[in-house]
C-alpha beads as a LAMMPS data file, in Angstrom:
LAMMPS data file: protein, C-alpha beads

162 atoms
161 bonds

1 atom types
1 bond types

-500.0 500.0 xlo xhi
-500.0 500.0 ylo yhi
-500.0 500.0 zlo zhi

Masses

1 110.0

Atoms # bond

1 1 1 -44.354 75.511 402.987
2 1 1 -43.730 77.864 400.223
3 1 1 -41.447 76.478 397.188
4 1 1 -41.173 80.040 395.707
5 1 1 -39.956 83.331 397.286
6 1 1 -37.455 84.878 399.976
7 1 1 -38.286 82.283 402.806
8 1 1 -39.271 79.387 401.039
9 1 1 -37.832 75.790 400.323
10 1 1 -35.884 77.298 397.145
11 1 1 -34.341 79.838 399.169
12 1 1 -33.083 77.345 401.808
13 1 1 -31.524 74.929 398.846
14 1 1 -29.975 77.822 397.242
15 1 1 -27.994 78.360 400.711
16 1 1 -27.175 74.806 401.085
17 1 1 -26.062 74.861 397.154
18 1 1 -23.603 77.828 398.127
19 1 1 -22.419 76.092 401.154
20 1 1 -21.923 72.641 398.890
21 1 1 -19.964 75.129 396.660
22 1 1 -17.527 76.348 398.902
23 1 1 -17.085 73.163 400.549
24 1 1 -16.349 71.670 396.965
25 1 1 -13.723 74.476 396.310
26 1 1 -12.226 73.817 399.464
27 1 1 -12.028 70.053 399.013
28 1 1 -10.955 70.222 395.195
29 1 1 -8.140 72.897 396.321
30 1 1 -6.656 70.743 398.966
31 1 1 -6.986 67.502 397.429
32 1 1 -4.903 69.014 394.320
33 1 1 -2.585 70.735 396.829
34 1 1 -1.955 67.378 398.701
35 1 1 -1.253 65.653 395.192
36 1 1 1.359 68.378 394.401
37 1 1 2.987 68.496 397.818
38 1 1 3.059 64.776 398.131
39 1 1 3.876 63.952 394.250
40 1 1 6.823 61.390 394.532
41 1 1 4.392 59.142 396.852
42 1 1 1.667 59.727 394.046
43 1 1 3.751 58.917 391.277
44 1 1 4.715 55.201 392.691
45 1 1 0.499 54.595 393.629
46 1 1 -1.009 51.779 391.096
47 1 1 -4.135 54.173 390.881
48 1 1 -2.227 57.589 390.188
49 1 1 -3.614 58.121 386.352
50 1 1 -7.241 57.102 387.553
51 1 1 -6.994 59.113 390.687
52 1 1 -5.986 62.169 388.201
53 1 1 -9.027 61.271 385.829
54 1 1 -11.547 61.176 389.025
55 1 1 -10.015 64.655 390.098
56 1 1 -10.832 66.064 386.749
57 1 1 -14.547 65.334 387.498
58 1 1 -14.605 67.943 390.271
59 1 1 -14.704 71.131 387.542
60 1 1 -17.907 69.671 385.829
61 1 1 -19.245 69.184 389.395
62 1 1 -18.502 72.526 390.360
63 1 1 -20.031 74.023 387.434
64 1 1 -22.994 72.169 388.031
65 1 1 -23.301 73.261 391.358
66 1 1 -23.231 77.136 390.200
67 1 1 -25.658 76.640 387.441
68 1 1 -28.182 75.068 390.166
69 1 1 -27.403 77.767 392.363
70 1 1 -28.945 80.414 389.871
71 1 1 -31.780 78.494 389.202
72 1 1 -32.439 78.312 392.492
73 1 1 -32.210 81.975 392.676
74 1 1 -34.330 82.739 390.083
75 1 1 -36.998 80.355 391.969
76 1 1 -36.056 82.465 395.182
77 1 1 -36.825 85.686 393.365
78 1 1 -40.082 83.932 392.181
79 1 1 -38.473 83.715 388.212
80 1 1 -39.474 80.180 388.049
81 1 1 -40.529 80.043 384.309
82 1 1 -37.389 82.426 383.143
83 1 1 -35.610 81.534 379.878
84 1 1 -32.415 81.720 381.641
85 1 1 -33.162 78.857 383.662
86 1 1 -33.010 76.454 380.279
87 1 1 -29.544 77.846 379.649
88 1 1 -28.450 76.790 382.942
89 1 1 -29.976 73.422 382.815
90 1 1 -28.656 73.024 379.631
91 1 1 -25.032 73.709 380.953
92 1 1 -26.057 71.255 383.811
93 1 1 -26.719 68.474 381.468
94 1 1 -23.544 68.939 379.364
95 1 1 -21.727 68.959 382.528
96 1 1 -23.289 65.690 383.649
97 1 1 -22.216 64.075 380.352
98 1 1 -18.634 65.629 380.861
99 1 1 -18.512 63.658 384.286
100 1 1 -19.966 60.444 382.915
101 1 1 -17.383 60.308 379.776
102 1 1 -14.631 61.224 382.417
103 1 1 -15.737 58.123 384.456
104 1 1 -15.820 55.929 381.309
105 1 1 -12.355 56.806 380.183
106 1 1 -11.478 55.862 383.789
107 1 1 -13.052 52.692 383.525
108 1 1 -11.617 51.814 380.176
109 1 1 -7.972 52.652 381.805
110 1 1 -8.707 50.680 384.919
111 1 1 -9.506 47.737 382.677
112 1 1 -6.631 47.986 380.563
113 1 1 -4.415 47.831 383.456
114 1 1 -4.094 44.067 383.747
115 1 1 -1.756 43.995 386.621
116 1 1 -4.182 44.087 389.313
117 1 1 -7.481 43.748 387.604
118 1 1 -7.817 40.077 388.651
119 1 1 -7.550 40.721 392.325
120 1 1 -9.594 44.390 392.486
121 1 1 -12.372 44.451 390.053
122 1 1 -14.382 46.211 392.022
123 1 1 -12.951 49.927 391.430
124 1 1 -13.688 49.695 387.525
125 1 1 -17.320 48.467 388.368
126 1 1 -17.815 51.736 390.520
127 1 1 -16.406 54.179 388.230
128 1 1 -18.682 52.436 385.246
129 1 1 -21.629 52.656 388.005
130 1 1 -20.818 56.500 388.544
131 1 1 -20.677 57.062 384.748
132 1 1 -24.330 55.172 384.331
133 1 1 -25.428 57.371 387.025
134 1 1 -24.161 60.849 385.505
135 1 1 -25.619 59.689 382.245
136 1 1 -28.952 58.997 383.076
137 1 1 -28.725 62.228 385.334
138 1 1 -27.991 64.367 381.994
139 1 1 -30.897 62.218 380.066
140 1 1 -33.326 63.308 382.940
141 1 1 -31.810 67.074 382.730
142 1 1 -32.511 66.902 378.907
143 1 1 -35.993 65.504 379.821
144 1 1 -36.518 68.400 382.182
145 1 1 -34.832 71.218 379.948
146 1 1 -37.852 70.233 377.216
147 1 1 -40.740 70.222 379.908
148 1 1 -39.301 73.459 381.065
149 1 1 -39.153 74.934 377.309
150 1 1 -43.051 73.871 376.921
151 1 1 -43.963 75.555 380.337
152 1 1 -42.393 78.898 379.092
153 1 1 -44.214 78.206 375.722
154 1 1 -47.557 78.169 377.371
155 1 1 -46.809 80.797 379.974
156 1 1 -45.785 83.405 377.114
157 1 1 -48.964 82.336 374.930
158 1 1 -50.855 82.947 378.230
159 1 1 -49.747 86.099 378.874
160 1 1 -50.311 87.200 375.266
161 1 1 -54.091 86.346 375.609
162 1 1 -54.407 88.346 378.569

Bonds

1 1 1 2
2 1 2 3
3 1 3 4
4 1 4 5
5 1 5 6
6 1 6 7
7 1 7 8
8 1 8 9
9 1 9 10
10 1 10 11
11 1 11 12
12 1 12 13
13 1 13 14
14 1 14 15
15 1 15 16
16 1 16 17
17 1 17 18
18 1 18 19
19 1 19 20
20 1 20 21
21 1 21 22
22 1 22 23
23 1 23 24
24 1 24 25
25 1 25 26
26 1 26 27
27 1 27 28
28 1 28 29
29 1 29 30
30 1 30 31
31 1 31 32
32 1 32 33
33 1 33 34
34 1 34 35
35 1 35 36
36 1 36 37
37 1 37 38
38 1 38 39
39 1 39 40
40 1 40 41
41 1 41 42
42 1 42 43
43 1 43 44
44 1 44 45
45 1 45 46
46 1 46 47
47 1 47 48
48 1 48 49
49 1 49 50
50 1 50 51
51 1 51 52
52 1 52 53
53 1 53 54
54 1 54 55
55 1 55 56
56 1 56 57
57 1 57 58
58 1 58 59
59 1 59 60
60 1 60 61
61 1 61 62
62 1 62 63
63 1 63 64
64 1 64 65
65 1 65 66
66 1 66 67
67 1 67 68
68 1 68 69
69 1 69 70
70 1 70 71
71 1 71 72
72 1 72 73
73 1 73 74
74 1 74 75
75 1 75 76
76 1 76 77
77 1 77 78
78 1 78 79
79 1 79 80
80 1 80 81
81 1 81 82
82 1 82 83
83 1 83 84
84 1 84 85
85 1 85 86
86 1 86 87
87 1 87 88
88 1 88 89
89 1 89 90
90 1 90 91
91 1 91 92
92 1 92 93
93 1 93 94
94 1 94 95
95 1 95 96
96 1 96 97
97 1 97 98
98 1 98 99
99 1 99 100
100 1 100 101
101 1 101 102
102 1 102 103
103 1 103 104
104 1 104 105
105 1 105 106
106 1 106 107
107 1 107 108
108 1 108 109
109 1 109 110
110 1 110 111
111 1 111 112
112 1 112 113
113 1 113 114
114 1 114 115
115 1 115 116
116 1 116 117
117 1 117 118
118 1 118 119
119 1 119 120
120 1 120 121
121 1 121 122
122 1 122 123
123 1 123 124
124 1 124 125
125 1 125 126
126 1 126 127
127 1 127 128
128 1 128 129
129 1 129 130
130 1 130 131
131 1 131 132
132 1 132 133
133 1 133 134
134 1 134 135
135 1 135 136
136 1 136 137
137 1 137 138
138 1 138 139
139 1 139 140
140 1 140 141
141 1 141 142
142 1 142 143
143 1 143 144
144 1 144 145
145 1 145 146
146 1 146 147
147 1 147 148
148 1 148 149
149 1 149 150
150 1 150 151
151 1 151 152
152 1 152 153
153 1 153 154
154 1 154 155
155 1 155 156
156 1 156 157
157 1 157 158
158 1 158 159
159 1 159 160
160 1 160 161
161 1 161 162
């Protein structure tokens, strides 16, 4: 199977990411409207703070999906080693670290709320695991950015020797 080009794996992934972006926007707006329309119910719920903080992570996730769409558009257009991809990767790892920070804050808020923590420790642990996953995803994106930067330098040097 082809990786680059119009009828390739990168083209299929780009289409899948566009569908994911549309679903993400729809879900983000729907959940936001649900919370706003049923505000009295949410104000009495013991996880309101943490749900709001977790909801904030939807924006960096959507930004990350948009940046990956741009990367896969470049791959579809056979511009694999384009300098723009470095910018897209940088925005993605910043978004990943932002999500990590949001979930770490969420974890600490949950751990400070001692009313229910003795019986429900699983939720803060889940928030911490999500933070760790996005931390390592951000580190991976930084490494990929540096590898990509070197590949672009080698490509430019190669083009100069021809």
